[in-house]
Phi, psi and omega in degrees: 000160180293130174231131180231121184236107181270148178205170175103356180289176180168191178251130180223160176279156175307137184092350181280182183228153172215153175237115180267150176232151176222109178272129188241149176204165177090003177206166181281088189307315187292346180266356184248136162296155180228152182221161170246145178228166175213154178224114178273158180305129177076006182237163176283156175296138181231149177287141183244311185202150178223153183216128179283190188275255188284333181277351169058037173286137181242158177211143184226149170295147182303328184292341183240356183301132180088349180244327182252148176225125177262141178211172182212156174234100184294332179292333182251007180051044186229139173243144185240158171222107175274122184242116179244164178049049184294146181239157178305327181288354173277353179299123184182170167269129184255137181230154169246161176199167174286163179103163183265312178230359176218145184296131180274335185244145179283339180265149181235155173282188181279346181079170176226132186279130174242124179236123180245109181203158178260000000 
């Protein structure tokens, strides 16, 4: 079955950086586009960034464009999210899933908490 394990979250000050990782198993990782999502307290989960397979086309939500970078390592079945210039409004639980702009899988990992505060 699909397993998605997010890690790398933490608490940082505004302007700081974090690198999230998502280790994937149970599906042919290299054949799937992958995306990151986030859910802030009291809000619905929202799409953040997507990355295709071998051609590596990326897409970002306007709120993170220019600050976040999605990448992948197909040999390690892992997708990353480099987050720079973090803002308090980036505070959320971050999740990964298959797909480019919509979740491919019905199951989700536990997510990783990112808190941006001074």
